[in-house]
C-alpha positions as CSV (number, residue, x, y, z in Angstrom):
1,X,-15.4,-10.6,20.2
2,X,-13.1,-8.3,18.9
3,X,-10.6,-9.3,21.1
4,X,-10.8,-13.2,20.2
5,X,-10.7,-11.7,16.3
6,X,-8.3,-9.4,16.1
7,X,-6.0,-9.8,19.3
8,X,-6.9,-6.1,20.2
9,X,-8.8,-3.0,20.7
10,X,-10.7,-0.4,18.4
11,X,-10.0,2.9,20.2
12,X,-13.3,4.7,20.2
13,X,-11.3,8.2,18.8
14,X,-10.0,6.0,16.3
15,X,-14.2,3.8,15.5
16,X,-14.7,6.4,13.4
17,X,-11.9,6.8,11.2
18,X,-11.9,2.6,10.6
19,X,-15.3,3.0,8.9
20,X,-14.0,5.9,6.2
21,X,-10.8,3.6,5.9
22,X,-13.1,0.7,5.2
23,X,-15.4,1.7,3.2
24,X,-12.7,3.7,0.9
25,X,-10.1,1.1,1.6
26,X,-12.7,-2.0,-0.1
27,X,-13.4,0.6,-2.8
28,X,-10.1,1.1,-3.5
29,X,-9.1,-2.6,-3.2
30,X,-11.4,-3.3,-6.5
31,X,-9.7,-0.5,-8.1
32,X,-5.9,-3.0,-7.1
33,X,-7.1,-6.1,-7.7
34,X,-8.6,-5.1,-11.3
35,X,-7.4,-2.1,-13.3
36,X,-4.4,-3.5,-14.3
37,X,-5.9,-6.4,-16.2
38,X,-9.2,-3.3,-17.7
39,X,-6.0,-1.9,-19.2
40,X,-4.7,-4.8,-20.8
41,X,-8.2,-6.2,-22.3
42,X,-10.6,-3.5,-22.0
43,X,-8.1,-1.1,-23.7
44,X,-5.8,-2.6,-25.5
45,X,-2.5,-1.6,-23.4
46,X,0.2,-2.8,-24.2
47,X,3.7,-3.7,-21.4
48,X,5.6,-1.2,-21.5
49,X,2.7,1.4,-21.7
50,X,1.2,0.6,-18.6
51,X,4.9,0.3,-17.4
52,X,5.2,3.7,-17.7
53,X,1.9,5.1,-16.6
54,X,2.8,3.3,-13.1
55,X,6.7,5.1,-13.0
56,X,4.5,8.4,-13.8
57,X,1.5,7.4,-11.2
58,X,4.9,6.6,-8.4
59,X,6.8,9.4,-9.1
60,X,3.7,11.9,-8.6
61,X,2.1,10.2,-5.4
62,X,5.6,10.3,-3.6
63,X,4.7,14.1,-4.2
64,X,1.5,14.5,-3.9
65,X,1.7,12.0,-0.4
66,X,4.1,14.4,1.5
67,X,2.2,17.8,0.1
68,X,-1.1,16.0,1.4
69,X,1.3,15.8,4.8
70,X,2.2,19.0,4.9
71,X,-1.6,20.2,4.0
72,X,-3.0,18.5,6.8
73,X,-0.8,20.2,9.2
74,X,-2.5,23.9,7.9
75,X,-6.2,22.6,8.0
76,X,-5.9,18.6,9.4
77,X,-6.2,15.8,8.3
78,X,-10.1,15.3,8.7
79,X,-10.2,18.2,5.7
80,X,-7.6,16.7,3.5
81,X,-9.0,12.7,3.6
82,X,-12.3,14.4,3.1
83,X,-11.5,16.0,0.0
84,X,-9.3,13.5,-0.6
85,X,-12.7,10.8,-0.7
86,X,-14.8,13.6,-3.0
87,X,-11.9,13.5,-5.7
88,X,-11.8,9.9,-5.9
89,X,-15.8,9.5,-6.5
90,X,-14.6,11.1,-10.3
91,X,-11.7,9.7,-11.0
92,X,-13.4,6.4,-10.3
93,X,-16.8,7.4,-12.6
94,X,-14.1,8.8,-15.3
95,X,-13.0,5.4,-15.3
96,X,-16.9,4.1,-16.4
97,X,-16.8,6.5,-19.0
98,X,-13.3,6.2,-21.1
99,X,-14.1,3.8,-23.1
100,X,-11.1,2.3,-24.5
101,X,-9.4,6.0,-24.8
102,X,-6.2,4.7,-23.9
103,X,-4.4,8.4,-23.0
104,X,-7.4,9.0,-21.4
105,X,-7.7,5.7,-19.3
106,X,-3.9,5.2,-18.1
107,X,-4.3,9.1,-17.2
108,X,-6.7,8.4,-14.8
109,X,-4.0,5.7,-13.2
110,X,-1.9,7.8,-12.3
111,X,-4.2,9.8,-10.6
112,X,-6.3,7.2,-8.9
113,X,-2.5,6.0,-7.7
114,X,-1.5,9.9,-6.7
115,X,-5.2,10.5,-4.4
116,X,-4.8,7.3,-2.7
117,X,-1.4,8.4,-1.0
118,X,-3.3,11.7,-0.9
119,X,-5.7,9.5,1.4
120,X,-3.6,7.1,2.9
121,X,-1.0,10.6,3.8
122,X,-4.8,12.1,5.8
123,X,-5.7,9.1,7.0
124,X,-1.7,8.4,9.5
125,X,-2.3,11.8,10.3
126,X,-5.8,11.6,11.2
127,X,-5.1,9.1,13.5
128,X,-2.3,11.9,15.2
129,X,-5.0,14.3,16.2
130,X,-7.6,11.8,17.5
131,X,-5.1,9.4,19.6
132,X,-3.1,10.9,22.6
133,X,1.0,10.0,21.6
134,X,0.8,6.9,23.9
135,X,-1.9,4.7,22.0
136,X,-1.1,5.9,18.2
137,X,1.3,2.3,17.5
138,X,-2.0,0.7,18.5
139,X,-4.2,3.6,16.6
140,X,-2.1,2.8,13.5
141,X,-2.2,-1.0,13.8
142,X,-6.2,-0.3,13.6
143,X,-6.3,1.8,10.9
144,X,-4.2,-0.6,8.8
145,X,-7.0,-4.0,9.6
146,X,-9.8,-2.1,8.8
147,X,-7.9,-0.7,5.7
148,X,-6.8,-4.5,4.4
149,X,-11.0,-5.6,5.8
150,X,-12.2,-3.1,2.6
151,X,-8.6,-5.4,1.1
152,X,-11.0,-8.5,2.0
153,X,-14.6,-7.3,0.7
154,X,-13.1,-5.4,-2.2
155,X,-11.7,-7.9,-4.8
156,X,-15.3,-11.0,-4.3
157,X,-17.3,-7.4,-5.2
158,X,-15.3,-6.6,-8.0
159,X,-15.6,-9.7,-9.2
160,X,-19.6,-10.1,-8.9
161,X,-20.0,-6.5,-10.3
162,X,-17.1,-7.5,-13.1
163,X,-20.2,-10.0,-14.5
164,X,-22.1,-6.5,-15.2
165,X,-19.4,-5.5,-17.1
166,X,-16.8,-3.3,-16.9
167,X,-19.2,0.8,-16.8
168,X,-20.8,-0.6,-14.0
169,X,-17.6,-2.5,-11.3
170,X,-16.5,1.5,-11.6
171,X,-19.5,3.2,-11.9
172,X,-20.3,0.6,-7.9
173,X,-17.2,1.7,-6.9
174,X,-17.3,5.4,-7.5
175,X,-20.5,5.3,-5.4
176,X,-18.8,2.8,-2.6
177,X,-16.0,6.3,-3.1
178,X,-18.9,8.6,-2.3
179,X,-20.2,6.9,1.4
180,X,-16.0,7.2,2.2
181,X,-16.6,10.4,1.8
182,X,-19.9,11.3,3.3
183,X,-18.2,9.0,6.4
184,X,-15.2,11.3,7.2
185,X,-18.0,15.1,6.1
186,X,-20.9,13.3,9.2
187,X,-19.2,11.4,11.4
188,X,-15.2,12.3,11.9
189,X,-14.2,15.6,13.7
190,X,-12.2,18.8,13.1
191,X,-9.8,19.7,14.0
192,X,-8.3,22.9,15.8
193,X,-6.0,25.4,14.0
194,X,-2.2,25.0,15.0
195,X,-0.9,27.3,16.5
196,X,1.9,29.1,13.9
197,X,4.6,27.6,16.8
198,X,3.5,24.7,15.9
199,X,3.1,25.3,12.2
200,X,7.1,26.2,11.8
201,X,7.9,23.1,14.3
202,X,5.8,20.6,11.6
203,X,8.4,21.2,9.2
204,X,10.9,18.4,7.4
205,X,14.2,18.8,8.2
206,X,15.6,17.5,4.2
207,X,18.2,18.8,5.0
208,X,19.1,16.0,7.7
209,X,17.5,13.2,6.6
210,X,19.8,13.4,3.7
211,X,22.6,13.7,4.9
212,X,22.1,10.2,7.8
213,X,24.1,7.9,5.6
214,X,22.6,5.6,7.9
215,X,19.5,6.1,7.4
216,X,19.5,5.5,3.7
217,X,21.4,2.5,3.6
218,X,17.8,1.9,5.4
219,X,16.0,3.3,2.7
220,X,17.4,1.9,-0.3
221,X,16.8,-1.7,1.2
222,X,13.4,-0.6,1.8
223,X,12.7,0.5,-2.0
224,X,14.4,-2.5,-3.0
225,X,11.4,-4.0,-1.0
226,X,9.2,-2.2,-2.1
227,X,9.7,-3.1,-5.9
228,X,9.3,-6.8,-4.4
229,X,6.2,-6.1,-2.2
230,X,4.6,-4.4,-5.7
231,X,4.5,-7.8,-7.3
232,X,1.7,-9.2,-6.6
233,X,-0.4,-6.0,-6.4
234,X,0.5,-5.4,-10.2
235,X,2.3,-8.0,-11.7
236,X,0.9,-11.2,-10.3
237,X,-2.4,-10.9,-11.4
238,X,-1.6,-10.3,-15.1
239,X,0.8,-12.8,-14.4
240,X,-1.8,-15.6,-14.0
241,X,-4.5,-14.1,-16.2
242,X,-2.7,-13.1,-19.1
243,X,0.1,-15.9,-19.0
244,X,-1.7,-18.7,-16.9
245,X,-5.2,-18.7,-17.5
246,X,-6.8,-17.4,-14.4
247,X,-10.1,-16.2,-14.9
248,X,-10.4,-12.5,-13.3
249,X,-12.7,-13.8,-11.3
250,X,-10.7,-16.9,-9.8
251,X,-8.1,-13.8,-9.1
252,X,-10.0,-11.7,-7.7
253,X,-11.1,-14.5,-4.8
254,X,-7.8,-15.7,-4.9
255,X,-6.9,-12.5,-3.9
256,X,-9.5,-12.3,-0.8
257,X,-6.7,-14.2,0.9
258,X,-4.2,-11.2,1.9
259,X,-6.3,-9.0,3.3
260,X,-7.9,-12.0,5.8
261,X,-4.1,-13.7,7.1
262,X,-3.6,-9.1,8.3
263,X,-6.8,-9.1,9.5
264,X,-6.2,-12.5,11.5
265,X,-2.2,-12.6,12.2
266,X,-1.1,-9.0,11.8
267,X,-1.6,-8.2,15.7
268,X,-0.7,-11.8,17.1
269,X,2.3,-12.0,14.7
270,X,4.1,-9.0,16.1
271,X,3.6,-10.5,19.6
272,X,4.8,-14.3,18.7
273,X,8.2,-12.3,17.0
274,X,8.8,-9.6,20.0
275,X,12.1,-11.0,20.8
276,X,13.7,-10.9,17.1
277,X,16.0,-8.5,16.4
278,X,13.7,-6.1,13.9
279,X,16.7,-6.6,11.1
280,X,16.5,-10.5,11.5
281,X,12.3,-10.4,11.3
282,X,12.5,-7.5,8.0
283,X,15.6,-10.1,6.1
284,X,12.9,-12.7,6.6
285,X,10.0,-11.1,5.4
286,X,11.6,-9.4,2.2
287,X,12.0,-13.6,0.8
288,X,8.9,-14.1,2.3
289,X,7.1,-11.8,0.3
290,X,9.9,-12.3,-3.4
291,X,10.6,-16.0,-2.7
292,X,7.7,-18.0,-3.4
293,X,6.5,-16.6,-6.7
294,X,9.3,-18.5,-8.5
295,X,7.0,-21.5,-7.9
296,X,4.6,-19.7,-10.2
297,X,6.7,-20.6,-13.7
298,X,6.8,-24.1,-12.7
299,X,3.2,-24.8,-11.4
300,X,0.3,-22.8,-11.9
301,X,-2.4,-24.5,-10.2
302,X,-4.4,-23.0,-8.3
303,X,-3.5,-25.0,-5.3
304,X,0.2,-23.5,-5.4
305,X,-1.3,-19.9,-5.8
306,X,-3.0,-20.1,-3.1
307,X,-0.3,-22.0,-1.3
308,X,2.5,-18.4,-2.2
309,X,-0.3,-15.8,-1.0
310,X,0.2,-17.6,2.1
311,X,3.7,-17.4,2.7
312,X,4.0,-14.1,0.3
313,X,1.0,-12.5,3.0
314,X,2.9,-13.4,6.0
315,X,6.2,-12.1,5.1
316,X,4.4,-8.3,4.5
317,X,2.3,-9.2,8.1
318,X,6.3,-9.3,9.3
319,X,7.6,-6.7,7.4
320,X,5.4,-4.0,7.7
321,X,5.8,-2.6,11.1
322,X,8.8,-4.0,11.8
323,X,10.1,-1.8,8.6
324,X,8.4,0.8,9.8
325,X,9.6,0.6,14.4
326,X,13.6,0.4,12.6
327,X,13.0,3.7,10.5
328,X,11.3,4.9,14.9
329,X,14.1,3.4,16.3
330,X,16.9,5.4,14.0
331,X,14.4,8.7,14.4
332,X,15.6,11.4,17.6
333,X,12.9,12.0,19.2
334,X,12.1,15.2,16.9
335,X,12.6,14.2,14.0
336,X,10.4,11.4,13.8
337,X,7.4,11.8,11.3
338,X,9.9,13.4,8.9
339,X,12.1,10.3,9.3
340,X,8.8,8.2,9.4
341,X,7.2,9.9,6.0
342,X,10.8,9.8,4.3
343,X,9.6,6.3,4.7
344,X,6.4,6.4,3.4
345,X,7.6,7.6,0.1
346,X,9.5,4.4,-0.4
347,X,5.0,2.9,-1.2
348,X,5.2,5.0,-4.6
349,X,8.8,4.4,-5.4
350,X,8.0,0.5,-4.7
351,X,4.4,0.7,-6.6
352,X,6.4,2.6,-9.3
353,X,9.4,0.7,-10.2
354,X,7.8,-2.2,-10.0
355,X,6.1,-2.7,-12.8
356,X,7.9,-0.1,-14.9
357,X,10.8,-3.3,-13.6
358,X,8.7,-6.3,-14.2
359,X,6.6,-5.4,-16.5
360,X,10.0,-4.4,-18.8
361,X,11.7,-7.8,-18.3
362,X,8.1,-9.4,-19.4
363,X,7.9,-8.0,-22.9
364,X,11.3,-8.8,-23.5
365,X,12.3,-11.5,-21.5
366,X,9.2,-13.6,-20.2
367,X,7.6,-14.2,-17.0
368,X,10.1,-16.7,-15.8
369,X,12.8,-14.3,-15.9
370,X,10.1,-11.5,-14.4
371,X,10.0,-13.9,-11.5
372,X,12.9,-14.1,-11.0
373,X,15.0,-10.6,-11.4
374,X,12.1,-10.6,-8.5
375,X,13.2,-13.4,-6.6
376,X,16.8,-11.4,-6.7
377,X,16.0,-7.7,-6.2
378,X,14.7,-9.1,-2.8
379,X,17.4,-11.0,-1.8
380,X,19.3,-8.4,-2.3
381,X,17.1,-6.1,0.1
382,X,17.2,-9.1,2.4
383,X,21.0,-9.3,3.0
384,X,21.4,-5.1,2.9
385,X,19.0,-5.7,6.0
386,X,21.1,-7.7,8.0
387,X,24.5,-5.7,6.6
388,X,22.7,-2.6,8.0
389,X,22.0,-3.8,11.0
390,X,26.5,-3.7,11.8
391,X,26.5,-0.7,10.7
392,X,24.2,0.9,13.8
393,X,21.0,2.3,11.2
394,X,18.1,0.5,14.0
395,X,19.2,3.2,16.8
396,X,20.5,7.1,16.5
397,X,23.6,7.6,18.4
């Protein structure tokens, strides 16, 4: 049944991790879906205040994500993951107690965004600890499916809990986060301590990465793609609820489209596009992520919004594994982790610059201008991917 649903099997060694990630992602999905709405409606934060908060969150998340990787190398990913979800439990509980304190509420947004990156980095490290090298690709793929199953459960659960008020919803999310921490503590094994030699070999070669001009080109293109990627999580719910009149509960139900499609199509789409060059895949994918939102100024009917979500999700399904494969193919064998770790920082960069750019444009010129700029960024990223293939960033000389 699992093979037919997902298009593959779950490695036995990773099943406790997938369970913890599924539980944690359910809590995280509620926060992603409703936090920006809560900040606008409950805290009465302005677009500019919210954009600054997400910008700060992006910087701190990038730094904490890298620090989490270094710490995981020293004490094990399981211990870092346990710490991350324990802290998330406390932060989520604080959301329920915030009231109308704008500054404290925005501070909590920064904290939860940073801790989410910490948990994501730790989860990926645990995959490397639990699976042999020849099985890690499937381990990472199933990890993404576990995350998206949580993302499918989170929005409708949040919509149901929200009917009882914001404090009740946040308190319930804190309990879910606590369940994730308990699962990590009870089910995940503790890794043996690495030797001193191994620790020294795990240090990231920052100078090599910074002087690699081909990778810098790929990195910039990926940062632009992440800006486009962030629009669905942060900009779209504000646009739909504040400009186009959809209720937060309706958005919570629409948001389930993305994780459901990822769960059912992720492994299958990778196989279907196996013969398509990776630069072509990522170029088409980023256009699918950014282009559909240009329909929103024309019509905000639910069927149109649902169609936009489907097209966006197809782009995300194609882009995520193809972009990681580009980085892995470019990196030398002994620098795989360093390059993939550097690439991971494009997510908080996109999640900070996307809202920063989008909310500023929305405040100055409105929704239509915001979506137009988002589409232009998608087109630039696609051209950079296609042009970058000509300079050979997908293969190391």
